[in-house]
N, C-alpha and C positions, 0 to 999 in steps of 0.2 A: 441328401445329407452332405454337409460340408466336409472337405478333405481334412484329415487329421493334420495337426501341425507337429513340429519337432517337440514342442512342449507337451502336447498330448501324448506323443509316443514315449517321452521321458517318464510320464506318470505311469503308463502301462508297463514300461520296462522295470520300474522301481519295485514292482510286485513280483518279479521273476527272479528266482534265486540263481539260476545257472543259464549260461549261453553255451551253445556248441560253436567252437572255433574251428573252421575248416581251412586247411592249407593244402597245397599240392605236394605230395610225397615225392621222393627222389625218383621213384619208378613211374611217376605221372599220375598215379591214383589220387583220389581225394581222401584226405585223412581228417577225421574230426575227433575232438575231445572236449569234455565239459570244462568250462572255466567259470569261476565264481564271478557273478555280476554284483557289484556294489550298488545296491539300490538307494543308498544314502546320498549318492551323488546325482545331481541333475544332469541328464544326458543332453549334450549339445553337439553331438556328432562324433565325439571321440570316446572310445572305450579303452580301459587300461586293465591289464592282467599281468601277474607276475609268474615267472617260470625260471627254471635253471638253464644256464647256457648249454648244458650237456644234453638237453632233451631234443627229441625229434622235432618238436614244435619250433624251437628256435632255429635249428638247422634248416628246416623247410622254409621258414620266413626269410632267412638270409639268402636262400636260393631264389625265392619267388615271393615278393611281398604282397601279392594280390591274395586277399583272404575274404572269407565270409563268416558272418555270425548269424546264428539262428536262435531265436527266442520263442518259447511257447508258454503262454499263460495257462493257469489252471481254471480260471473262472471266465465265464462269458455271460452275455445276456441270457436269461432263462430260455431254454429251448434252442439256443444257438451255440455255435462253436466259440471257444475262447479266442483271445488275440494271439496272432502269430506274426512275428516280425523277422524279416530277413535283411541283413545289412551287408552290402558289398563295399569293400574298401581296400586301403593300402595299410599294411602294418609297418611299424618302425620299431627297431630294437634299441632300447635306451639302457645305457650302463652308467648313469649318473646318479650318485647317491642322493643328491638334493632332490632329484625327480622321484626317487624311491620314497623319500620321506613325505613328499607332497601328496603321494597317492596311497600311503600305507594306512591300513586299519589294523586294529589289534586282532581281528579274526584271522589275519594272515600268519600270526605267530604259530598257529597249529601246523602250518605247512613249512614254514621257514623259521626254525628255532632261534637263529641268531638275528632275526629281524632284517633290517636293511644292511646289516654287516654279513649276511649269509654269503659265503664264497660262491661265485658264479651266478649271482642273482641278476636277472634281466627283467626290465619292464617292457611289456609289449603294448604299444599304442596302436590302436586300430582307428584310422580316420575314415569315416564313412564317405562314400561318394554317391551311393544310391541306397534308399531304404524302401522296401516294399512291405506292406502290412495287409493283414486280413483280420477283421474284427466283426464277428457275427456275419451279417450279409454285406458288410461294407469292406471295400478294399481300396487301396491307393498306393501311390508311389511318391516319394520325395527325392529330389536331387539336393544333396548337401554341398 
C-alpha cells in the first residue's frame, strides 16, 4: 500500500477532537495535556493551540521547545485498530493579537471569555519535523 501523504493525514486528523501535547517538565519528566484540535483547518505541518502565559505548558515550552503531539482516532477499518498519529516538532510561543485573530474560532470563547483580548493569552504553534502514523495494518513516517 502507498504511504500516506500529509493531505491524507490531514483528513484523518480532522476527525480527531483532541491531541495530547507533550512537553518536558522542569524536573525532566514528560508532561502531557489534552489540547483542542481544530479539524476545520487543513493540516499542513503546523498545529495551533491557545493557552495562558501562566500555565506550566507555556513555561515548559519556553525552557525547551521540543514537543510531541499524539492523536488517536476512534474509528478504523472493520476489525482493525483506528489511526494513531505522533507528531514531533518545535513549539513557538506567539503573543501577537493579529495571529490570535487568524487562528481564533468561536469554540474558544468557552475557555477564554475575553477572546483575543484575554490577558496573558498565548498562541502555541507546533511545527512538525517528523510524523509517524499507524492505520490498521499500515504504518509510515513523513519528514516535514
